[in-house]
N, CA, C, O and the ligand as a Tripos MOL2 file, in Angstrom:
@<TRIPOS>MOLECULE
protein
  297   295    75     0     0
PROTEIN
NO_CHARGES

@<TRIPOS>ATOM
      1 N           0.8510   -1.1980    0.0000 N.3       1 MET1
      2 CA          0.0000    0.0000    0.0000 C.3       1 MET1
      3 C           0.8850    1.2460    0.0000 C.2       1 MET1
      4 O           1.8240    1.3590    0.7880 O.2       1 MET1
      5 N           0.5740    2.1500   -0.8750 N.am      2 CYS2
      6 CA          1.3610    3.3750   -0.9680 C.3       2 CYS2
      7 C           0.5530    4.5720   -0.4880 C.2       2 CYS2
      8 O          -0.5010    4.8890   -1.0400 O.2       2 CYS2
      9 N           1.0560    5.2220    0.5360 N.am      3 LEU3
     10 CA          0.3600    6.3970    1.0720 C.3       3 LEU3
     11 C           0.8270    7.6850    0.4060 C.2       3 LEU3
     12 O           0.2020    8.7350    0.5540 O.2       3 LEU3
     13 N           1.9110    7.5950   -0.3160 N.am      4 PHE4
     14 CA          2.4860    8.7990   -0.9160 C.3       4 PHE4
     15 C           2.1120    8.9150   -2.3940 C.2       4 PHE4
     16 O           2.9020    8.6280   -3.2920 O.2       4 PHE4
     17 N           0.8770    9.3470   -2.5980 N.am      5 VAL5
     18 CA          0.3360    9.4590   -3.9510 C.3       5 VAL5
     19 C           1.1110   10.4800   -4.7880 C.2       5 VAL5
     20 O           1.1360   10.4150   -6.0170 O.2       5 VAL5
     21 N           1.7450   11.4310   -4.0770 N.am      6 GLU6
     22 CA          2.4970   12.4700   -4.7750 C.3       6 GLU6
     23 C           3.5840   11.8980   -5.6780 C.2       6 GLU6
     24 O           3.9810   12.5290   -6.6570 O.2       6 GLU6
     25 N           4.0600   10.7120   -5.3480 N.am      7 ASP7
     26 CA          5.1180   10.0940   -6.1380 C.3       7 ASP7
     27 C           4.7130    9.8580   -7.5880 C.2       7 ASP7
     28 O           5.5670    9.7370   -8.4660 O.2       7 ASP7
     29 N           3.4100    9.7920   -7.8350 N.am      8 LYS8
     30 CA          2.9290    9.4790   -9.1790 C.3       8 LYS8
     31 C           2.8410   10.7250  -10.0680 C.2       8 LYS8
     32 O           2.5700   10.6140  -11.2630 O.2       8 LYS8
     33 N           3.0710   11.9090   -9.4870 N.am      9 ILE9
     34 CA          2.9550   13.1370  -10.2730 C.3       9 ILE9
     35 C           4.1150   13.2520  -11.2440 C.2       9 ILE9
     36 O           5.2800   13.1350  -10.8620 O.2       9 ILE9
     37 N           3.7790   13.4850  -12.5060 N.am     10 MET10
     38 CA          4.8070   13.7320  -13.5080 C.3      10 MET10
     39 C           4.6610   15.1700  -13.9830 C.2      10 MET10
     40 O           3.7930   15.4810  -14.7970 O.2      10 MET10
     41 N           5.5090   16.0310  -13.4730 N.am     11 GLU11
     42 CA          5.4080   17.4350  -13.8510 C.3      11 GLU11
     43 C           6.0100   17.6680  -15.2230 C.2      11 GLU11
     44 O           6.9960   17.0400  -15.6080 O.2      11 GLU11
     45 N           5.3950   18.5830  -15.9500 N.am     12 ARG12
     46 CA          5.9280   18.9660  -17.2440 C.3      12 ARG12
     47 C           5.7840   20.4750  -17.3550 C.2      12 ARG12
     48 O           4.7520   21.0320  -16.9810 O.2      12 ARG12
     49 N           6.8010   21.1300  -17.8600 N.am     13 VAL13
     50 CA          6.7850   22.5810  -17.9460 C.3      13 VAL13
     51 C           6.5980   22.9980  -19.3970 C.2      13 VAL13
     52 O           7.2440   22.4600  -20.2960 O.2      13 VAL13
     53 N           5.7180   23.9520  -19.6160 N.am     14 ALA14
     54 CA          5.4710   24.4160  -20.9800 C.3      14 ALA14
     55 C           5.5360   25.9350  -21.0300 C.2      14 ALA14
     56 O           5.1480   26.6210  -20.0840 O.2      14 ALA14
     57 N           6.0340   26.4480  -22.1490 N.am     15 GLU15
     58 CA          6.0250   27.8890  -22.3590 C.3      15 GLU15
     59 C           4.6290   28.2770  -22.8380 C.2      15 GLU15
     60 O           4.0530   27.6100  -23.6980 O.2      15 GLU15
     61 N           4.0920   29.3540  -22.2790 N.am     16 VAL16
     62 CA          2.7440   29.7630  -22.6670 C.3      16 VAL16
     63 C           2.7150   31.2340  -23.0390 C.2      16 VAL16
     64 O           3.5770   32.0140  -22.6360 O.2      16 VAL16
     65 N           1.7000   31.5970  -23.8220 N.am     17 LYS17
     66 CA          1.4340   33.0130  -24.0230 C.3      17 LYS17
     67 C           0.1020   33.3200  -23.3520 C.2      17 LYS17
     68 O          -0.7930   32.4760  -23.3010 O.2      17 LYS17
     69 N          -0.0140   34.5410  -22.8400 N.am     18 VAL18
     70 CA         -1.2100   34.9280  -22.1090 C.3      18 VAL18
     71 C          -2.1510   35.6760  -23.0460 C.2      18 VAL18
     72 O          -1.7490   36.6310  -23.7090 O.2      18 VAL18
     73 N          -3.3950   35.2380  -23.0940 N.am     19 LEU19
     74 CA         -4.4040   35.9010  -23.9160 C.3      19 LEU19
     75 C          -5.4110   36.5660  -22.9900 C.2      19 LEU19
     76 O          -5.7530   36.0240  -21.9390 O.2      19 LEU19
     77 N          -5.8760   37.7250  -23.3820 N.am     20 LEU20
     78 CA         -6.8790   38.4290  -22.5790 C.3      20 LEU20
     79 C          -8.2320   38.2730  -23.2570 C.2      20 LEU20
     80 O          -8.4010   38.6680  -24.4100 O.2      20 LEU20
     81 N          -9.1940   37.6980  -22.5440 N.am     21 VAL21
     82 CA        -10.5350   37.5000  -23.0930 C.3      21 VAL21
     83 C         -11.4180   38.6440  -22.6110 C.2      21 VAL21
     84 O         -11.6840   38.7770  -21.4160 O.2      21 VAL21
     85 N         -11.8660   39.4650  -23.5520 N.am     22 GLU22
     86 CA        -12.7230   40.5960  -23.2210 C.3      22 GLU22
     87 C         -14.1360   40.3260  -23.7330 C.2      22 GLU22
     88 O         -14.3400   39.5650  -24.6780 O.2      22 GLU22
     89 N         -15.0920   40.9620  -23.0930 N.am     23 ASN23
     90 CA        -16.4940   40.8070  -23.4650 C.3      23 ASN23
     91 C         -16.9570   42.1450  -24.0310 C.2      23 ASN23
     92 O         -17.1870   43.0920  -23.2790 O.2      23 ASN23
     93 N         -17.0940   42.2270  -25.3480 N.am     24 VAL24
     94 CA        -17.4810   43.4850  -25.9950 C.3      24 VAL24
     95 C         -18.9430   43.7850  -25.6840 C.2      24 VAL24
     96 O         -19.8020   42.9060  -25.7610 O.2      24 VAL24
     97 N         -19.2080   45.0310  -25.3350 N.am     25 CYS25
     98 CA        -20.5590   45.4690  -24.9530 C.3      25 CYS25
     99 C         -21.5430   45.2210  -26.0900 C.2      25 CYS25
    100 O         -21.2880   45.5980  -27.2330 O.2      25 CYS25
    101 N         -22.6790   44.5770  -25.7680 N.am     26 GLU26
    102 CA        -23.6620   44.2350  -26.7970 C.3      26 GLU26
    103 C         -24.4920   45.4540  -27.2000 C.2      26 GLU26
    104 O         -25.1720   45.4170  -28.2250 O.2      26 GLU26
    105 N         -24.4500   46.5170  -26.4240 N.am     27 VAL27
    106 CA        -25.2550   47.7010  -26.7130 C.3      27 VAL27
    107 C         -24.5090   48.6510  -27.6500 C.2      27 VAL27
    108 O         -25.0010   48.9610  -28.7350 O.2      27 VAL27
    109 N         -23.3200   49.1170  -27.2390 N.am     28 CYS28
    110 CA        -22.5820   50.0910  -28.0550 C.3      28 CYS28
    111 C         -21.5570   49.4230  -28.9760 C.2      28 CYS28
    112 O         -21.1030   50.0340  -29.9430 O.2      28 CYS28
    113 N         -21.2000   48.1970  -28.6840 N.am     29 LYS29
    114 CA        -20.2000   47.4480  -29.4670 C.3      29 LYS29
    115 C         -18.8580   48.1780  -29.5650 C.2      29 LYS29
    116 O         -18.0700   47.9120  -30.4730 O.2      29 LYS29
    117 N         -18.6030   49.0880  -28.6400 N.am     30 ILE30
    118 CA        -17.3430   49.8430  -28.6020 C.3      30 ILE30
    119 C         -16.5730   49.4890  -27.3360 C.2      30 ILE30
    120 O         -15.4120   49.0870  -27.3970 O.2      30 ILE30
    121 N         -17.2320   49.6430  -26.1880 N.am     31 GLY31
    122 CA        -16.5870   49.3840  -24.9060 C.3      31 GLY31
    123 C         -16.5410   47.8970  -24.5950 C.2      31 GLY31
    124 O         -17.0930   47.0690  -25.3190 O.2      31 GLY31
    125 N         -15.8660   47.5850  -23.4960 N.am     32 THR32
    126 CA        -15.8330   46.1970  -23.0280 C.3      32 THR32
    127 C         -16.4320   46.1400  -21.6290 C.2      32 THR32
    128 O         -16.4020   47.1220  -20.8870 O.2      32 THR32
    129 N         -16.9740   44.9830  -21.2800 N.am     33 MET33
    130 CA        -17.6210   44.8030  -19.9860 C.3      33 MET33
    131 C         -16.5640   44.5140  -18.9230 C.2      33 MET33
    132 O         -15.7520   43.6010  -19.0710 O.2      33 MET33
    133 N         -16.5850   45.3020  -17.8510 N.am     34 GLN34
    134 CA        -15.6280   45.1400  -16.7640 C.3      34 GLN34
    135 C         -16.3830   44.8250  -15.4840 C.2      34 GLN34
    136 O         -17.4250   45.4200  -15.2080 O.2      34 GLN34
    137 N         -15.8640   43.9040  -14.7140 N.am     35 GLN35
    138 CA        -16.5000   43.5550  -13.4460 C.3      35 GLN35
    139 C         -16.5120   44.7570  -12.5090 C.2      35 GLN35
    140 O         -15.5110   45.4680  -12.4080 O.2      35 GLN35
    141 N         -17.6200   44.9940  -11.8280 N.am     36 THR36
    142 CA        -17.7280   46.1120  -10.8850 C.3      36 THR36
    143 C         -17.4250   45.6160   -9.4760 C.2      36 THR36
    144 O         -17.1160   44.4420   -9.2730 O.2      36 THR36
    145 N         -17.5160   46.5190   -8.5090 N.am     37 ASP37
    146 CA        -17.2600   46.1490   -7.1160 C.3      37 ASP37
    147 C         -18.4930   45.5840   -6.4190 C.2      37 ASP37
    148 O         -18.4550   45.2630   -5.2310 O.2      37 ASP37
    149 N         -19.5870   45.4650   -7.1720 N.am     38 MET38
    150 CA        -20.8220   44.9390   -6.5900 C.3      38 MET38
    151 C         -20.6070   43.5110   -6.0980 C.2      38 MET38
    152 O         -19.8870   42.7360   -6.7270 O.2      38 MET38
    153 N         -21.2390   43.1590   -4.9600 N.am     39 PRO39
    154 CA        -21.1180   41.7770   -4.4890 C.3      39 PRO39
    155 C         -21.7860   40.8210   -5.4640 C.2      39 PRO39
    156 O         -22.5950   41.2190   -6.3020 O.2      39 PRO39
    157 N         -21.4370   39.5860   -5.3370 N.am     40 ILE40
    158 CA        -21.9220   38.5300   -6.2170 C.3      40 ILE40
    159 C         -23.4430   38.3980   -6.1160 C.2      40 ILE40
    160 O         -24.0190   38.5340   -5.0360 O.2      40 ILE40
    161 N         -24.0890   38.1260   -7.2690 N.am     41 LEU41
    162 CA        -25.5290   37.8560   -7.2880 C.3      41 LEU41
    163 C         -25.7260   36.3820   -6.9910 C.2      41 LEU41
    164 O         -25.2390   35.5190   -7.7230 O.2      41 LEU41
    165 N         -26.4470   36.0970   -5.9070 N.am     42 LEU42
    166 CA        -26.5620   34.7080   -5.4620 C.3      42 LEU42
    167 C         -27.6050   33.9340   -6.2590 C.2      42 LEU42
    168 O         -28.5890   33.4380   -5.7110 O.2      42 LEU42
    169 N         -27.3700   33.8450   -7.5440 N.am     43 SER43
    170 CA        -28.2180   33.0280   -8.4040 C.3      43 SER43
    171 C         -27.5440   31.6660   -8.5530 C.2      43 SER43
    172 O         -26.4930   31.4260   -7.9580 O.2      43 SER43
    173 N         -28.1170   30.8120   -9.3100 N.am     44 ASN44
    174 CA        -27.4860   29.5180   -9.5640 C.3      44 ASN44
    175 C         -27.3690   29.2970  -11.0640 C.2      44 ASN44
    176 O         -28.3840   29.0290  -11.7080 O.2      44 ASN44
    177 N         -26.1660   29.3990  -11.6590 N.am     45 PRO45
    178 CA        -24.8870   29.6970  -11.0100 C.3      45 PRO45
    179 C         -24.7730   31.1760  -10.6330 C.2      45 PRO45
    180 O         -25.4690   32.0170  -11.2030 O.2      45 PRO45
    181 N         -23.8930   31.4960   -9.6700 N.am     46 PRO46
    182 CA        -23.7140   32.8790   -9.2490 C.3      46 PRO46
    183 C         -23.2340   33.7830  -10.3880 C.2      46 PRO46
    184 O         -22.5480   33.3350  -11.3060 O.2      46 PRO46
    185 N         -23.6060   35.0540  -10.3080 N.am     47 LYS47
    186 CA        -23.2220   35.9890  -11.3700 C.3      47 LYS47
    187 C         -22.5820   37.2410  -10.7870 C.2      47 LYS47
    188 O         -22.8440   37.6280   -9.6480 O.2      47 LYS47
    189 N         -21.7260   37.8700  -11.6110 N.am     48 TRP48
    190 CA        -21.0620   39.1010  -11.2150 C.3      48 TRP48
    191 C         -21.5330   40.2440  -12.0940 C.2      48 TRP48
    192 O         -21.7430   40.0740  -13.2950 O.2      48 TRP48
    193 N         -21.6980   41.4220  -11.4780 N.am     49 GLU49
    194 CA        -22.1350   42.5750  -12.2470 C.3      49 GLU49
    195 C         -20.9820   43.1490  -13.0460 C.2      49 GLU49
    196 O         -19.8460   43.1990  -12.5750 O.2      49 GLU49
    197 N         -21.2860   43.5810  -14.2570 N.am     50 HIS50
    198 CA        -20.2980   44.1970  -15.1390 C.3      50 HIS50
    199 C         -20.8540   45.5030  -15.6710 C.2      50 HIS50
    200 O         -22.0650   45.6850  -15.7910 O.2      50 HIS50
    201 N         -19.9360   46.4110  -15.9880 N.am     51 LYS51
    202 CA        -20.3360   47.7030  -16.5390 C.3      51 LYS51
    203 C         -19.4890   47.9930  -17.7630 C.2      51 LYS51
    204 O         -18.2850   47.7390  -17.7720 O.2      51 LYS51
    205 N         -20.1350   48.5330  -18.8110 N.am     52 CYS52
    206 CA        -19.4190   48.8670  -20.0390 C.3      52 CYS52
    207 C         -18.5060   50.0690  -19.8070 C.2      52 CYS52
    208 O         -18.8900   51.0340  -19.1460 O.2      52 CYS52
    209 N         -17.2960   50.0010  -20.3570 N.am     53 THR53
    210 CA        -16.3210   51.0780  -20.1870 C.3      53 THR53
    211 C         -16.6850   52.3000  -21.0140 C.2      53 THR53
    212 O         -16.1240   53.3750  -20.8010 O.2      53 THR53
    213 N         -17.6140   52.1560  -21.9540 N.am     54 TYR54
    214 CA        -17.9540   53.2620  -22.8470 C.3      54 TYR54
    215 C         -19.3430   53.8430  -22.5510 C.2      54 TYR54
    216 O         -19.4640   55.0400  -22.2930 O.2      54 TYR54
    217 N         -20.3810   53.0170  -22.5850 N.am     55 CYS55
    218 CA        -21.7580   53.5330  -22.4360 C.3      55 CYS55
    219 C         -22.3470   53.2440  -21.0580 C.2      55 CYS55
    220 O         -23.4860   53.6290  -20.7950 O.2      55 CYS55
    221 N         -21.6170   52.5900  -20.1840 N.am     56 GLU56
    222 CA        -22.0430   52.2690  -18.8240 C.3      56 GLU56
    223 C         -23.2310   51.3190  -18.7430 C.2      56 GLU56
    224 O         -23.8990   51.2440  -17.7120 O.2      56 GLU56
    225 N         -23.4980   50.5910  -19.8280 N.am     57 HIS57
    226 CA        -24.5110   49.5300  -19.8030 C.3      57 HIS57
    227 C         -24.0930   48.4940  -18.7600 C.2      57 HIS57
    228 O         -22.9150   48.1530  -18.6550 O.2      57 HIS57
    229 N         -25.0610   47.9980  -17.9930 N.am     58 ARG58
    230 CA        -24.7570   47.0140  -16.9600 C.3      58 ARG58
    231 C         -25.3830   45.6630  -17.2920 C.2      58 ARG58
    232 O         -26.4830   45.5980  -17.8420 O.2      58 ARG58
    233 N         -24.6790   44.5910  -16.9570 N.am     59 ASP59
    234 CA        -25.2150   43.2400  -17.1690 C.3      59 ASP59
    235 C         -24.5410   42.2710  -16.1960 C.2      59 ASP59
    236 O         -23.5210   42.5930  -15.5860 O.2      59 ASP59
    237 N         -25.1250   41.0890  -16.0640 N.am     60 TRP60
    238 CA        -24.6030   40.0890  -15.1310 C.3      60 TRP60
    239 C         -24.1120   38.8680  -15.8880 C.2      60 TRP60
    240 O         -24.7790   38.3830  -16.8020 O.2      60 TRP60
    241 N         -22.9420   38.3750  -15.5050 N.am     61 TYR61
    242 CA        -22.3760   37.1950  -16.1650 C.3      61 TYR61
    243 C         -21.8500   36.2070  -15.1350 C.2      61 TYR61
    244 O         -21.4750   36.5790  -14.0230 O.2      61 TYR61
    245 N         -21.8320   34.9360  -15.5320 N.am     62 THR62
    246 CA        -21.2970   33.9040  -14.6320 C.3      62 THR62
    247 C         -19.7670   33.9290  -14.6150 C.2      62 THR62
    248 O         -19.1430   33.4490  -13.6690 O.2      62 THR62
    249 N         -19.1690   34.4950  -15.6730 N.am     63 LEU63
    250 CA        -17.7100   34.6460  -15.7030 C.3      63 LEU63
    251 C         -17.3490   36.0790  -15.3670 C.2      63 LEU63
    252 O         -18.1400   36.9930  -15.6000 O.2      63 LEU63
    253 N         -16.1480   36.2840  -14.8150 N.am     64 LYS64
    254 CA        -15.6630   37.6350  -14.5420 C.3      64 LYS64
    255 C         -14.8360   38.0930  -15.7340 C.2      64 LYS64
    256 O         -13.8310   37.4690  -16.0770 O.2      64 LYS64
    257 N         -15.2570   39.1780  -16.3600 N.am     65 TYR65
    258 CA        -14.5100   39.7270  -17.4980 C.3      65 TYR65
    259 C         -13.7690   40.9840  -17.0900 C.2      65 TYR65
    260 O         -14.2480   41.7070  -16.2160 O.2      65 TYR65
    261 N         -12.5940   41.2830  -17.7000 N.am     66 PRO66
    262 CA        -11.8810   40.3920  -18.6110 C.3      66 PRO66
    263 C         -11.1570   39.3030  -17.8210 C.2      66 PRO66
    264 O         -10.8640   39.4820  -16.6380 O.2      66 PRO66
    265 N         -10.8700   38.1800  -18.4700 N.am     67 TYR67
    266 CA        -10.1040   37.1420  -17.8010 C.3      67 TYR67
    267 C          -8.9390   36.7150  -18.6970 C.2      67 TYR67
    268 O          -8.9300   36.9800  -19.8990 O.2      67 TYR67
    269 N          -7.9670   36.0550  -18.0860 N.am     68 GLN68
    270 CA         -6.7760   35.6420  -18.8170 C.3      68 GLN68
    271 C          -6.8570   34.1780  -19.1890 C.2      68 GLN68
    272 O          -7.3810   33.3490  -18.4450 O.2      68 GLN68
    273 N          -6.3260   33.8880  -20.3530 N.am     69 LYS69
    274 CA         -6.3400   32.5190  -20.8700 C.3      69 LYS69
    275 C          -4.9200   32.1950  -21.2870 C.2      69 LYS69
    276 O          -4.2360   33.0260  -21.8850 O.2      69 LYS69
    277 N          -4.4770   30.9910  -20.9730 N.am     70 PHE70
    278 CA         -3.1080   30.5950  -21.3170 C.3      70 PHE70
    279 C          -3.1260   29.6220  -22.4920 C.2      70 PHE70
    280 O          -3.9080   28.6720  -22.5300 O.2      70 PHE70
    281 N          -2.2520   29.8870  -23.4340 N.am     71 GLU71
    282 CA         -2.1710   29.0060  -24.5980 C.3      71 GLU71
    283 C          -0.7330   28.5210  -24.7210 C.2      71 GLU71
    284 O           0.2050   29.3150  -24.6490 O.2      71 GLU71
    285 N          -0.5640   27.2270  -24.9060 N.am     72 LYS72
    286 CA          0.7580   26.6420  -25.0300 C.3      72 LYS72
    287 C           1.4650   27.1470  -26.2790 C.2      72 LYS72
    288 O           0.8610   27.2440  -27.3470 O.2      72 LYS72
    289 N           2.7400   27.4670  -26.1430 N.am     73 VAL73
    290 CA          3.5520   27.8510  -27.2880 C.3      73 VAL73
    291 C           4.3100   26.6110  -27.7340 C.2      73 VAL73
    292 O           4.9680   25.9620  -26.9210 O.2      73 VAL73
    293 N           4.2270   26.2770  -29.0070 N.am     74 ASN74
    294 CA          4.9100   25.0710  -29.5010 C.3      74 ASN74
    295 C           6.3700   25.3450  -29.8200 C.2      74 ASN74
    296 O           7.0900   24.4420  -30.2460 O.2      74 ASN74
    297 ZN        -21.3880   49.8550  -24.1070 Zn       75 ZN75
@<TRIPOS>BOND
     1     1     2 1
     2     2     3 1
     3     3     4 2
     4     3     5 am
     5     5     6 1
     6     6     7 1
     7     7     8 2
     8     7     9 am
     9     9    10 1
    10    10    11 1
    11    11    12 2
    12    11    13 am
    13    13    14 1
    14    14    15 1
    15    15    16 2
    16    15    17 am
    17    17    18 1
    18    18    19 1
    19    19    20 2
    20    19    21 am
    21    21    22 1
    22    22    23 1
    23    23    24 2
    24    23    25 am
    25    25    26 1
    26    26    27 1
    27    27    28 2
    28    27    29 am
    29    29    30 1
    30    30    31 1
    31    31    32 2
    32    31    33 am
    33    33    34 1
    34    34    35 1
    35    35    36 2
    36    35    37 am
    37    37    38 1
    38    38    39 1
    39    39    40 2
    40    39    41 am
    41    41    42 1
    42    42    43 1
    43    43    44 2
    44    43    45 am
    45    45    46 1
    46    46    47 1
    47    47    48 2
    48    47    49 am
    49    49    50 1
    50    50    51 1
    51    51    52 2
    52    51    53 am
    53    53    54 1
    54    54    55 1
    55    55    56 2
    56    55    57 am
    57    57    58 1
    58    58    59 1
    59    59    60 2
    60    59    61 am
    61    61    62 1
    62    62    63 1
    63    63    64 2
    64    63    65 am
    65    65    66 1
    66    66    67 1
    67    67    68 2
    68    67    69 am
    69    69    70 1
    70    70    71 1
    71    71    72 2
    72    71    73 am
    73    73    74 1
    74    74    75 1
    75    75    76 2
    76    75    77 am
    77    77    78 1
    78    78    79 1
    79    79    80 2
    80    79    81 am
    81    81    82 1
    82    82    83 1
    83    83    84 2
    84    83    85 am
    85    85    86 1
    86    86    87 1
    87    87    88 2
    88    87    89 am
    89    89    90 1
    90    90    91 1
    91    91    92 2
    92    91    93 am
    93    93    94 1
    94    94    95 1
    95    95    96 2
    96    95    97 am
    97    97    98 1
    98    98    99 1
    99    99   100 2
   100    99   101 am
   101   101   102 1
   102   102   103 1
   103   103   104 2
   104   103   105 am
   105   105   106 1
   106   106   107 1
   107   107   108 2
   108   107   109 am
   109   109   110 1
   110   110   111 1
   111   111   112 2
   112   111   113 am
   113   113   114 1
   114   114   115 1
   115   115   116 2
   116   115   117 am
   117   117   118 1
   118   118   119 1
   119   119   120 2
   120   119   121 am
   121   121   122 1
   122   122   123 1
   123   123   124 2
   124   123   125 am
   125   125   126 1
   126   126   127 1
   127   127   128 2
   128   127   129 am
   129   129   130 1
   130   130   131 1
   131   131   132 2
   132   131   133 am
   133   133   134 1
   134   134   135 1
   135   135   136 2
   136   135   137 am
   137   137   138 1
   138   138   139 1
   139   139   140 2
   140   139   141 am
   141   141   142 1
   142   142   143 1
   143   143   144 2
   144   143   145 am
   145   145   146 1
   146   146   147 1
   147   147   148 2
   148   147   149 am
   149   149   150 1
   150   150   151 1
   151   151   152 2
   152   151   153 am
   153   153   154 1
   154   154   155 1
   155   155   156 2
   156   155   157 am
   157   157   158 1
   158   158   159 1
   159   159   160 2
   160   159   161 am
   161   161   162 1
   162   162   163 1
   163   163   164 2
   164   163   165 am
   165   165   166 1
   166   166   167 1
   167   167   168 2
   168   167   169 am
   169   169   170 1
   170   170   171 1
   171   171   172 2
   172   171   173 am
   173   173   174 1
   174   174   175 1
   175   175   176 2
   176   175   177 am
   177   177   178 1
   178   178   179 1
   179   179   180 2
   180   179   181 am
   181   181   182 1
   182   182   183 1
   183   183   184 2
   184   183   185 am
   185   185   186 1
   186   186   187 1
   187   187   188 2
   188   187   189 am
   189   189   190 1
   190   190   191 1
   191   191   192 2
   192   191   193 am
   193   193   194 1
   194   194   195 1
   195   195   196 2
   196   195   197 am
   197   197   198 1
   198   198   199 1
   199   199   200 2
   200   199   201 am
   201   201   202 1
   202   202   203 1
   203   203   204 2
   204   203   205 am
   205   205   206 1
   206   206   207 1
   207   207   208 2
   208   207   209 am
   209   209   210 1
   210   210   211 1
   211   211   212 2
   212   211   213 am
   213   213   214 1
   214   214   215 1
   215   215   216 2
   216   215   217 am
   217   217   218 1
   218   218   219 1
   219   219   220 2
   220   219   221 am
   221   221   222 1
   222   222   223 1
   223   223   224 2
   224   223   225 am
   225   225   226 1
   226   226   227 1
   227   227   228 2
   228   227   229 am
   229   229   230 1
   230   230   231 1
   231   231   232 2
   232   231   233 am
   233   233   234 1
   234   234   235 1
   235   235   236 2
   236   235   237 am
   237   237   238 1
   238   238   239 1
   239   239   240 2
   240   239   241 am
   241   241   242 1
   242   242   243 1
   243   243   244 2
   244   243   245 am
   245   245   246 1
   246   246   247 1
   247   247   248 2
   248   247   249 am
   249   249   250 1
   250   250   251 1
   251   251   252 2
   252   251   253 am
   253   253   254 1
   254   254   255 1
   255   255   256 2
   256   255   257 am
   257   257   258 1
   258   258   259 1
   259   259   260 2
   260   259   261 am
   261   261   262 1
   262   262   263 1
   263   263   264 2
   264   263   265 am
   265   265   266 1
   266   266   267 1
   267   267   268 2
   268   267   269 am
   269   269   270 1
   270   270   271 1
   271   271   272 2
   272   271   273 am
   273   273   274 1
   274   274   275 1
   275   275   276 2
   276   275   277 am
   277   277   278 1
   278   278   279 1
   279   279   280 2
   280   279   281 am
   281   281   282 1
   282   282   283 1
   283   283   284 2
   284   283   285 am
   285   285   286 1
   286   286   287 1
   287   287   288 2
   288   287   289 am
   289   289   290 1
   290   290   291 1
   291   291   292 2
   292   291   293 am
   293   293   294 1
   294   294   295 1
   295   295   296 2
@<TRIPOS>SUBSTRUCTURE
     1 MET1         2 RESIDUE 1 A MET
     2 CYS2         6 RESIDUE 1 A CYS
     3 LEU3        10 RESIDUE 1 A LEU
     4 PHE4        14 RESIDUE 1 A PHE
     5 VAL5        18 RESIDUE 1 A VAL
     6 GLU6        22 RESIDUE 1 A GLU
     7 ASP7        26 RESIDUE 1 A ASP
     8 LYS8        30 RESIDUE 1 A LYS
     9 ILE9        34 RESIDUE 1 A ILE
    10 MET10       38 RESIDUE 1 A MET
    11 GLU11       42 RESIDUE 1 A GLU
    12 ARG12       46 RESIDUE 1 A ARG
    13 VAL13       50 RESIDUE 1 A VAL
    14 ALA14       54 RESIDUE 1 A ALA
    15 GLU15       58 RESIDUE 1 A GLU
    16 VAL16       62 RESIDUE 1 A VAL
    17 LYS17       66 RESIDUE 1 A LYS
    18 VAL18       70 RESIDUE 1 A VAL
    19 LEU19       74 RESIDUE 1 A LEU
    20 LEU20       78 RESIDUE 1 A LEU
    21 VAL21       82 RESIDUE 1 A VAL
    22 GLU22       86 RESIDUE 1 A GLU
    23 ASN23       90 RESIDUE 1 A ASN
    24 VAL24       94 RESIDUE 1 A VAL
    25 CYS25       98 RESIDUE 1 A CYS
    26 GLU26      102 RESIDUE 1 A GLU
    27 VAL27      106 RESIDUE 1 A VAL
    28 CYS28      110 RESIDUE 1 A CYS
    29 LYS29      114 RESIDUE 1 A LYS
    30 ILE30      118 RESIDUE 1 A ILE
    31 GLY31      122 RESIDUE 1 A GLY
    32 THR32      126 RESIDUE 1 A THR
    33 MET33      130 RESIDUE 1 A MET
    34 GLN34      134 RESIDUE 1 A GLN
    35 GLN35      138 RESIDUE 1 A GLN
    36 THR36      142 RESIDUE 1 A THR
    37 ASP37      146 RESIDUE 1 A ASP
    38 MET38      150 RESIDUE 1 A MET
    39 PRO39      154 RESIDUE 1 A PRO
    40 ILE40      158 RESIDUE 1 A ILE
    41 LEU41      162 RESIDUE 1 A LEU
    42 LEU42      166 RESIDUE 1 A LEU
    43 SER43      170 RESIDUE 1 A SER
    44 ASN44      174 RESIDUE 1 A ASN
    45 PRO45      178 RESIDUE 1 A PRO
    46 PRO46      182 RESIDUE 1 A PRO
    47 LYS47      186 RESIDUE 1 A LYS
    48 TRP48      190 RESIDUE 1 A TRP
    49 GLU49      194 RESIDUE 1 A GLU
    50 HIS50      198 RESIDUE 1 A HIS
    51 LYS51      202 RESIDUE 1 A LYS
    52 CYS52      206 RESIDUE 1 A CYS
    53 THR53      210 RESIDUE 1 A THR
    54 TYR54      214 RESIDUE 1 A TYR
    55 CYS55      218 RESIDUE 1 A CYS
    56 GLU56      222 RESIDUE 1 A GLU
    57 HIS57      226 RESIDUE 1 A HIS
    58 ARG58      230 RESIDUE 1 A ARG
    59 ASP59      234 RESIDUE 1 A ASP
    60 TRP60      238 RESIDUE 1 A TRP
    61 TYR61      242 RESIDUE 1 A TYR
    62 THR62      246 RESIDUE 1 A THR
    63 LEU63      250 RESIDUE 1 A LEU
    64 LYS64      254 RESIDUE 1 A LYS
    65 TYR65      258 RESIDUE 1 A TYR
    66 PRO66      262 RESIDUE 1 A PRO
    67 TYR67      266 RESIDUE 1 A TYR
    68 GLN68      270 RESIDUE 1 A GLN
    69 LYS69      274 RESIDUE 1 A LYS
    70 PHE70      278 RESIDUE 1 A PHE
    71 GLU71      282 RESIDUE 1 A GLU
    72 LYS72      286 RESIDUE 1 A LYS
    73 VAL73      290 RESIDUE 1 A VAL
    74 ASN74      294 RESIDUE 1 A ASN
    75 ZN75       297 GROUP 0 **** ****
C-alpha cells in the first residue's frame, strides 16, 4: 500500500502566451464589460455585475470579465 500518492505526479513545464478574453458590450459594441465592485448575485450559477467602459450599460455574467487565458507555445 502506498500512502504517498504524490510520487505518481509527472510534472511537465510548458512555455505559454497569455491571452486576454474581453467581453465586448452588446449595446454600443465599442466598450468592453468590466466587473464592478458589486457583491456577487446569489443566483445559480452565481453571477457578477459588469459595466461597459464606454456607455455604462450594466449586465450580469457567470464569468468575470476580462479574464486571462493561457495558450501553449509550440
Ligand atoms: Zn457599451
